[in-house]
C-alpha positions as CSV (number, residue, x, y, z in Angstrom):
1,M,5.7,16.6,25.1
2,T,7.1,16.2,21.8
3,T,5.7,19.0,19.4
4,T,4.8,18.8,16.1
5,I,7.9,20.5,14.3
6,E,10.1,17.6,16.3
7,V,7.8,14.6,15.1
8,K,8.3,16.6,11.1
9,S,12.1,16.8,11.5
10,D,12.1,13.3,12.7
11,I,10.2,11.9,9.8
12,Y,12.1,14.1,7.4
13,K,15.5,12.7,8.5
14,L,14.0,9.0,8.5
15,I,12.4,9.5,4.8
16,D,16.0,11.1,3.9
17,S,18.2,8.0,5.1
18,V,15.6,5.8,3.0
19,N,16.5,4.5,-0.6
20,D,13.9,1.9,-1.4
21,I,11.6,2.9,-3.5
22,D,8.7,0.8,-2.7
23,I,8.8,2.0,1.1
24,L,9.1,5.8,-0.1
25,Y,6.3,5.0,-2.6
26,A,4.1,3.5,0.4
27,I,4.8,6.7,2.7
28,K,3.9,9.2,-0.4
29,I,0.5,7.4,-0.7
30,L,-0.2,7.6,2.8
31,L,0.4,11.0,3.3
32,Q,-1.2,11.9,0.0
33,K,-4.3,10.2,1.6
34,Q,-4.1,12.3,4.6
35,Q,-3.9,15.6,2.6
36,S,-6.8,14.5,0.3
37,N,-10.1,15.6,1.3
38,S,-12.0,13.7,-2.1
39,V,-13.7,10.7,-2.0
40,E,-11.4,7.8,-0.9
41,S,-10.1,5.6,-3.3
42,D,-9.0,2.1,-3.1
43,F,-5.2,1.9,-2.5
44,W,-4.8,-0.9,-5.1
45,D,-6.0,1.6,-8.1
46,E,-2.9,4.2,-6.6
47,I,-0.2,1.6,-6.6
48,P,2.2,1.1,-9.6
49,D,1.7,-2.2,-11.3
50,Y,5.2,-3.9,-10.6
51,V,3.9,-3.3,-6.9
52,K,0.7,-5.4,-7.5
53,E,2.5,-7.7,-9.2
54,R,4.6,-8.6,-6.1
55,I,1.5,-8.7,-4.1
56,N,0.1,-11.3,-6.6
57,L,3.2,-13.1,-6.3
58,S,3.5,-13.5,-2.3
59,I,-0.3,-14.5,-2.3
60,K,0.1,-17.5,-4.8
61,Q,3.2,-18.4,-2.8
62,A,1.7,-18.0,0.4
63,D,-1.5,-20.4,-0.9
64,S,0.9,-22.9,-2.0
65,G,2.7,-23.2,1.2
66,K,5.9,-21.4,0.4
67,L,5.9,-19.5,4.0
68,H,8.2,-18.5,6.6
69,A,7.3,-18.0,10.0
70,H,7.6,-14.3,11.3
71,Q,10.1,-15.2,14.2
72,E,12.4,-17.2,11.6
73,V,12.7,-14.0,9.3
74,M,13.2,-12.0,12.2
75,Q,15.9,-14.0,13.5
76,R,17.7,-14.2,10.1
77,I,17.5,-10.5,9.7
78,R,18.9,-9.8,13.3
79,K,21.6,-12.3,13.1
80,K,22.5,-10.5,9.8
81,Y,22.4,-6.9,11.0
82,Q,24.4,-8.0,14.4
83,S,27.1,-9.5,12.5
84,N,27.4,-6.2,10.2
85,G,28.0,-4.1,13.5
86,N,24.6,-2.4,12.6
């Protein structure tokens, strides 16, 4: 059985390897929500404006049909990283 200490250690290692500010910010919000005993607020109010702008742009693109199937995107990503030896 995995202990809490082991899980925390794994999380620390994963976070330390991430350089994407959006992912780090999302993790921060998630952890802050877990610690917060206050009245829940809407996550939308807590994210930076530039992230909101990206989300809104994505929604507009989806509404106008500018979509890529999940399977297509995953194939492209797998191909990209397999060719790099990762």
